[in-house]
N, C-alpha and C positions, 0 to 999 in steps of 0.2 A: 503495499499500501503507499503511495507516494506521501510525503509531507502535507501536501495540500488536503488530500483526502483526510487523512487524520486528524489534520486541523478544524476540517468543514465538519466531520464527524461529531467532533469532540463541541464544537459551537453549536451544532443542532442538538446534542444531547443536554446542554446547557439552556438551550433556547435564547442563544443572543439575540436573537430577532426579534424577541417579544418587546424588547426596547422600543421598537419603531410602533408598535401597536397602540391605537387611539380609539378612545371611544366615540361613537359617533354623537354628532347635537343630536338629542331626540326631539328638538324643536322642529327638525328639519321637515317639511312635508310639502308634496308635489300633488297634493289632492285637487287641490283647487286650481290647477293650470287649464286653461281654456283648451285641452287636448281630450284626445277619446281614451280610454282605459288604458289598453295596452303601451300608449304614447304616454301614459304618465306614470306605466311603470319602467317603460323603456329609459325615461328620465329621471328614474329613481338609482337605478343600476349605473347610470352615467354618471349621477352626482358620485358614486361610490370610487368609479372608475377616475372621476378627475380631480376628487381630493382626497384619495387614499395617502397618507406618507410611503415614502419612495424608501425602500432597504435596500443597499446594495454592501453585504456583508463582506470582511477582509476575504482575502482570496477566494471570493466565488466568481465563477465562470456563468454558471448560469444564475439569473437574476429572476428577483419577483416573490413577494411576500403576501397573503391579506395582511393587513394592518388596519382597517377600518374595520370596527366591530361594534356593537351593542352589548349593553350590561345582560348578564344573566336573570331573568326573572322568574325563577324558580325558588319557593321558601324552603326547599329541602337541601339548596346549596347554602350551607352555613359557612362563611368567613372564617370563623376561629376554626373549622375542621379542615379548610380547603389545604390540601398538602404543598409544602412548599415550593414555591417556584410556578404553581399553576395559576393561570387567571381564570377569573371570573368573567370574561368577556366570552360575547355566544357567538357562534356560527351563524346563527339566525337573524342577519342583519338586512334590514331593508327600510328606508325613509317610509312614509306614511304615502299612500298614491290613491286610497281609498275612498270616494266621497260619498255624502247624500244621497247623489244623484244613481251613483252604481248600488248602493243600499236599498235604493227604491226600486231600480232595473230587477234586483236580482233577488227579490223578494224578501227584503230583508238581513238577508245575510250581509255578515262582515267578515270576509273569508279570503285575506291576503296571505302571499307567501305560501301557497303551494307549491310544492316541490315533488318532482318524478324521482328522486333519489335512487332506486334500484335500475339506473340505464346508465348507459355508454354511448357518449356522443362520436360520432365520424370523423374526428380531427382531419383527416386525408383532404376532407372537403376544403378545408381553410388552410390545410399546408399547398395543395394544388393550386388553389385559385389567389391566396392573397387577401389581403384585409378590402384594398382599394375594389377589387373584382365581386368581393361579397358586397360591396354596400352599391356599386353600379347593379347588381342584379335585384339587389332589393328595391332599388329606386324602379327599376324595368318592371317589376312585379306589381309594383304601385301603378305604374301607368296603366297595365293590361287588367289592374285587377277586375274581377266579375261585379264585385260588390263592392260597397261602402267600409263593411267589415275586413275583408281579406286588404282592402288598401290600407287601412288604420296598422294593420300586423305587419306588413311592409314597411310602413314609415317608421313602425318602432325599432324594424329589425336593422333598418337603415343608420338611426340615429345611435342605436346600442354601439353600433360597431366605430362610426365616427368619434365614440366618448373612449372605447377602445384602443382605437388610434394613438387618441392623445395619451392614454396611459403608456403606453409603449415608447413615444416619444417624450414624456417625462422620463424614463427611465433612461433613456440614450442623454438627454441633456444633464441626468445627476450622473452619469459616469463620465462625460465630458468635465463636468465641473470636479468631479474629482479628481480625473486625471491631471488637472491643472495645478493641485496641490499635493500631488505625490511625488514624493523625493526617489520611489525606488523606482529605478528606469523600466525595469521588468513589467511591476506591477501599472506603471504608466501606461505600457503599451496593451496590456490588457484591456485596463479601462476605456482605453481609446476605440479598442475592438468591439466591446460591449456596446461602446455608444453607436459604432458603426452599426453595428448587428442591430440593435434596436431600432437605429433610423431606418434603415431596410425594410425590416420586416414590418415595421408602422402601416406599411402601404403594399407593398409586393412580397410575392411568396418567398417563400428562404432559396438561397440559391446552393447551401452546402448542409451537413448536419449539423454543425454548430447553429444556423440558423434556424434550422426545423425543430431541433430541441428546445431552443429558447421559446420560440414561437409557440411552439407545441405546449409549454409550460407554462407560460404566460393566456393562454388560451384556455387551460386546465382553471386557472384563478378565475377567469370570467364565467366559466362554468358554474362555479361554486358559487360566485358572487350571484347566480340566477338561481341555482338551486341549494346552497348551502353546505351540501355535504352528500354524501352519499353516490357521486358521480364517478365510476369506473376509469379507468385510461384505455381500455380495448389493447388491440393486436400491437404492441409498442413495437416490436421486433420485423413488423409487416408493414407499418405504415413509412416508420423511419428508415426502412432498409433502402428505397429510391434513391436516398440522401447518402449510402455508404460510399467510402471511398479508400481501397484499401491503400491507397498512398498517405492516407490520413489516418491510419489503425490507430496509431499510439493516442493522435489527441483525441479520435472518435472514443476510446477507452477513456479517459479521462472525463471527458463533456458528459459520457453513460453515467458514471460515479456520481460526478455532482448532480447530475439531474436524479437519480436514485434519494441522494441525500434529501434534496428537495420535496419527495413527496411527504417529508415527516413534517411538513411547516405548520401544522395543526397540532404536534407533539406538546406545547405548553397549555393549552386550552383544556378547561376542567370537566367532566363529566360529575354529575351527583350520585351515577350507578354503578358508570365504570371505574372512577377514580381518574380517566381521561377523558381526552373528546378527540384523539385520533379520526383520520378520515375514513380510515379503512377501507382503502380503494385496491382493486386488483390491475396489474396488468396481466395480459395472456402472453403466451410464449408456446411455440411450436404448432404441430399440427398442419395443417395442409391450404395450399391457395384457394382461391375461387374457382380454377381450374381444376383442382385436384391433386396438381405436384407438390411435394415435399414443401413446408414453409420453414423450414429451419435453414438459417444463413449465417453467414458469419457475425450477422449482431447478434443473434439468437446468444451466440458463445460469448460476445462480448458481455451480453447482460448477465448473464450466469456469472462470469467472473465477476462482475461488478457488484453483483449480490453477495458474492463471498467478501468481498473488499469492505464494504458498506456496512452488513450485517444490522441492519436497523427493523422494528417491527414492521415499518411500512417500506414498499407496497406486500400487499399478499400476492402471491404468485401462483395463477393458475397453470398449469404445464398440459399442454392436450399433446397426450401420447399416441400417434397414428404410425400404423405397419408401414408407410412410407418415410418414416423417420429414421436417422441412422440410428442406430442402438446408444451410439455415444451421448444422444442429447437425455435419454433416462437416464444413462450410467452418471451422467454429470451431476444434472439433478439432484439424483439421492444421494449422492455424496454430501451437499449441502442440507437436506434434512438429516442425514445421520449426523452430521458433527453438532446439530442443535441447532441450524436456522429452522426454525418450524414456521413458517410462513408460506410453505410449498404444500398444494395439492394435485393431484395427478389424476387425469381423463381417460377416460375409453375412448379415444377420437374416432375411430372407426363407428362404432356402435351409436353415437350420440348423431355423429351426422346421419347415419342411418334412419334413427329416430326423427329428426329434424325433416327428414325428406318426404318419408311415409307419412307423416303429419300436414305436407302440405307446402312445406317450404322449398322454393327452388332448389335445386343443387347447388347452385353457385352460391346463394345466400347461407345454405346451411353450412359451408365448408367454410365460413366465415366468422363464426360465432367467438363471442369473446364472454366475458363472464363481470357481474355487476359484482358489490361489495361481498355479498354472502352465498358464493359461487353459485348463483341462477344465470342461465344461459342467456344471452343478449346478443343481437346482431348489430353493430353499432350502427348508428344510424338509422335502419331501416324497421325498427321494433321495439316495441316497449312488452316484455313476454312478462314479465311481472306487473302484476298478479291479479287475478281476475277475483281471488276469493283464497278462503283458507276452509279446510275440511280437517278438523280437528280429529282425529279417530278415538283417543281419549276420552273426550267429552261427548262424542257421540254415545260411546260404552256406555260409561255413566249414566245417560239417557234410557238407553236401551233397559240398564239392567233395572232402572226405577218401574217401570209396566211390565217387565218380565216376571210370569207367574212361577212360583216355587216348583210345579209340576211340569215344568215343558223341559225335553229334552236338550241336550246341547245342538243337535242339528236345526231345531227349532229358534232355540239361540240365538246362533250365528246368522239364520236365519233373518230372523227381525233385527239383527243388527245390519244386515247387509241392506234392508229396506230402510233403515234410518239411515244410512251413509247414503242411500240413493237420494233422499228426501232433502238431506243435508246439499249434496252437490247441485241440485234441482235449485235449492235456496240462494246459494252462492251465485250459482251462473245465472239465473233471474236478475238478481242484483245487479250485478255487475253489465248485462245486456240493456237492461233499462237506461243505466248510468251513460253506457256508449251511444244508445239512441237518442236520447235528449242532447248530448254533445255533438254530434254529427248535423242532426236536424237542425239544430240553434245555428251551428257555423253555417248552415246552407240557407238561413234566413227562416228557417220553420222554428218559430219559438213559441208555438202552443202549448205543446206538451209540458214545456218547462213552467209556462205560466198558469197551466191548468191543475197539474199534478198536485197531489197532498205535499204540502210543504215540508211536514213530518218524515216524508219517506227519505230512506238514507243515502238512494241513488239521485233524490234532486240536491241535499245538501254536498254531494260529492260532486256533483255538474256544476252547481254554483263554486264550489272552489278551484275549479280546474279554470272554469272561464273569467274566474275573478283572478286568475295568477297566470297571464301569460309570460313565456318563457323566452324573449325576442333573441338571448343571447344565444344560447344552447341551440334551438331551433335552427338557425340558420347553418347546424352541422347535421341538419337530418336530411336524408334524401328528398331532392324535390321542394322543398318548401321555402328555400329562394323565390320560386318560380311560380308560387301561388300565394303568397302571402302567408304561409302556414305555422302552425305551433302544434310544438309536441302535445300539449295541454288538450288542445283541439283533433288529437289523436289522428294527426294527418302524417302517419306511417304509412309506407307503401306495404310492410306486411303487419297484419293487425290480428295475427294470433296471440292468445293472451294464456297464461300459465295459471292452472288453481294447483295451491300448496296443498298437500297432503301433507298434516302433522299430528303430532302426538304419538308418533310410530311406536318407538320401542316400549315406553309404558303400555301401550292397548296391545301388544303383541302378549307382555309379560303377564297383563291383567287377564286377558283371554286362556293363557295355560295355565293361572292359576285356579280360575273359575272350573275351566275342564279339567284338572285333575281333583281339584277337594269340593267342589259342588256335583259334578255332573258325573265324574267315573267313580270317586271313594265315598261320593254322598256324606263326607264329612260334615259339610254346613249348607244351610238352604240357603237361596238368594236372599230370601228375607234377611237372616243373621248377615249376609254380608252387607245389604244396605246399612242394618243397624249398627254394625261395627263401622263402616265409613262415614254415616251423620254422626258419629261419634269420636272421629279420628282416631279408632283403635284402643279409645280410650277403657278399660276394663274388658280391652279384647284382646290381651297381649298374646296369650297362645295362638290364638286367630292367626294373628298377625305373624307369627313366625312360620307357623303353617303355610300358610301363603307365600311367603317371601324363599321358603326353602322348595316352591314348585319349579319345575321344569324354567330355564330363563332362554332369551333370545341371546345369541352371539355364540353356543356351543355346540353349532351342529348336531342340534337334538329336534328331530322332527317333532316330536311331542310339541315343543314350542314354536317350533317354527313354521309349520304348515299350516295349522290354524289362521297366525298371524299372515304369511302369505297369502292366502287365500281373501280375506277384508282389504289388504292393501292391492292385490289387484283387481279386487271387484272395484274400486273406488276409482282406481287409473280406467278401467274398461268405461265406468260410467261417464267420467270427463271426457274421452275419449268420442263419446256420442253425441255430444253435443258441440253446438256452435255461436259466435259471436254475432252479433247484431248485423254485422258486416256478413256474414256466413263463411267464417274460417273456421278451423277448429281450437276450440279448448285443448291444452295440452297439460297433460299431469307431471308433475314433480315431488319429490319425497325430501320434504325439507322441514328439521324442526332446529331454529336457532336459540340463542339465547336462554340457555339450560337454567340458570339461576332465576331470570326474573319471567321465564315463562312459568316456570315453580311456582312462584308467589301465586298466580292465580290460576293453578291447578289442585282441585280437591284431593284428598283421598283416594287411593285407587286400590282395586282389587289384589295388584301385586306384592302389597303389604307397603306401599308408599304413604308415609304422612301427609297429610295437606300443606301445601307451601313449600314443598325443600322441591331441589332440582331433578329435573328431567333429562334424559340422555340426548346428545344430539343426533339428529336425524336416525341412522340405522345404527347406529353405536350401540354397543351393549351396557347396561345400565351398568353404573360404578358397582364394582367388587364383585360384577356378577359372570364374568370373562374367568370361566374355569380350565378352559381347555387351551388358550392362546389363540393369537390372533390368526393363525391357518384357521382355525374353526369358526371365527368371528366371520371370514372372508367366505368359507363354506355358507355360513346362514343367510349372507346378505345376497351371496350369488344365485340360491335360490328364488328370490325375486327377479321375473324374466326380465330380460333387460331391456326388450323393448317397451316396459311401462314407463321408464325413466326417460321423460322427453324435454324437461327442461331443468332438473335437480335431480342429485342424487348422491349422499352423503355417507361415507362411513370413514368413522374418524376414531382413530387406535394410538392407543399412547404405548412407547417402547421404554422400557429401560433403556438409557443409551451404553450401559456397559454390552449390550446385546452385540453392536456394532465394532466394539472394539476387536482389532487383530481380526478383521473380517474385510472382505470385498465383495461388493456387489451384492450386497445378501439384500436391502430394503428394495432395489431395482429389480432382483429375480422374485421378489413376493409379490410386487405391483403388477410383474408380468404375468405371473402365474394368476393372479387375480383377476385379470382381464380375459385371460385365456378361459376360466371358467363361467365370463359371464359378467364379472364386475364391472360397476360402471365409473366409479371412484374411489381413490384413496388418500385421505388424508394422514397424516404419520404425525405424530408428536415424537421425538428423541429428546428424552429426559431424565433427570433423578432426582428420584421421592427424596432423597439426602441432600440434594441442593435447595429442592424447593422448599422443604423443613426449615433449612439453615435461612433459605432468604428472608424467610417471614420472621425472624429473629437479627439477623444482620444485615438488611436491604442493601446498604453502599456495597458490601462485597458481591454482589449477585446482580448488577443495573444493569448487566447484558444478557440477562435469562431471559428469553423469547418463548412465549406460548402461543400455539394455535388454540383458540378455545371453541371455535365452530366457523363461521365464515371468518372471523376477525381474528388477528393477534396482535399480541402487548407485550409490552416488558411486563414479567411477572409481578414485579415490584410495585408497580404503578397502579395496580390492580388492589378495587376492596378486598375485606378480609373473608367476605360472603366467596365473591367468585376464584379468590385464593384457593379457598379450602374445598371448592364444589371441583375446582380440577386435581387437587391433590387426592381428592377421593376417588377420583380415576386410576389410581395405580394402587390401590389396594386391595 
């Protein structure tokens, strides 16, 4: 690692850039400007671009930070318990732009600042065109708009990119000014080059890799100003590769490492649950190109090497492992995971592409997918698959249990459970489809349904939130939006497939297994007795609870536990596959359970013996303390789920003792290949030491570089709340 990268990494860990952060003036408002709503929101973002303090840190080659933020408005954020160095500034920053006329128009709703969150812009649109062309295309769209509504959106897009151009020029001017006072000739030359790069890319497309990386990073800051958080980077090794020059290999290596360090720009911001506010954004590496050719290239390996040098908790890394990729790709990535860089997840690329294609997505688009912050598949700039709803199998099971009769058979019980799942799928999809219908018709000028529907209906509130929050900056980087005055929040995607999340997975499987074993097979307890125990959170039912806990569990390659669970998961996926959006395309199924601690807070006691409010496992991962036969058995359980059922998400997270990999070569890569060979879809490993985790709780300063992957997000273990730390440690017991 070069001295520059060491210094930049250390400065990021110390969050030196936080000295430039300022609190936005809360009195700033654009609500009364004589402009349309999208233009007023564009004016609000433009204010941020034109007034953010400019920060260029020592030794930086890639510049740009979010520096104008609002205060956290949350009573749970107590400054007296805020960790040292954490800021109470909030990423959700937007000056007021909604006025009384808007509230009246939108039936009394006041819902600004809706964000797309789980999404990926297509940065190649900006890199290929440059800002000047983006503005010109938006101006042309305004002139050719088919409605006043679309013309307003086009004007907003042009306005916000003019302000973005000014932001970049402000960086150019700052670098030039710093160069005048710089005594070190080498740094003076670097600052002059930064100034020239920013001056050029403020209007024109980048000419080389350095300029492309700089414009990409500043554009991502713009996307975050628009959406606040949750917008991932996409296929960086693909859209930056056209700018790769083998004659500048060494410079590109350094620029890439500098870029990766910048991805932790939010590391100093405080989160009242997590203990940190990190953006948790994904990069996607590998896979194949839209034409089907291998996508791994020289830049891919530069990113891998740079990840090893930088070793920060961000970005998360989604690794698309395709049969056309060279073996070296997975081998080198796996070594990073084995070494404790727990930010990587591995995907069965061939099968995901096949599933997306079978779901109606054109092959060239299916091959070009990336991931959002929680390992959900997105196709940058062409869709927003996340999400049309959430079918929680655990909560549905509890509802089934409430109405099932004591004298029913297991087959009758599971059939009732399947009917309840089908009804839940219908409810979620109907609600989303109503929302999509309202928004699309409103955008086309047909507002009758929005104004005539019951105002208490959730889909009307959701529609109001979208219509009141145009995302002009981000929308320029979705395919076709520049030509129609389009907007992400108006569902102006070419691909309109949506994903329905199937959650509450492992707890549901384990609960079904316990009921089958203890109630239906052994007849040790009745369903009424189980209900009573759950209502009392097992108080007075300790013997029953231990009996339920000792029933067969998911993740041990035990058909007694696995097969009934597989049946209900596949039933949910098949039900989703039968249903279409208002636009006439498929809803897709994905198996996904994030936030083990926070989701557990809202989950009652369950028939697997779990207490109310306690953590739940991540997606298809075994429950803490129940994986008795090792990771291969857990993989065999997960691979029993038909691979074609996973159309946009699938996660098997496993924790490995770091000692397993000592003195070995290629173990993790071999495990991943074998898992994919039997139909596994995703492998998300943690290589950790339980002893190190426990010591980190006592001596955090000695373990500040200990990184863990919690679900779709990674973090420095010592920055997390004690409850989140304890949940993670429990996985290793």
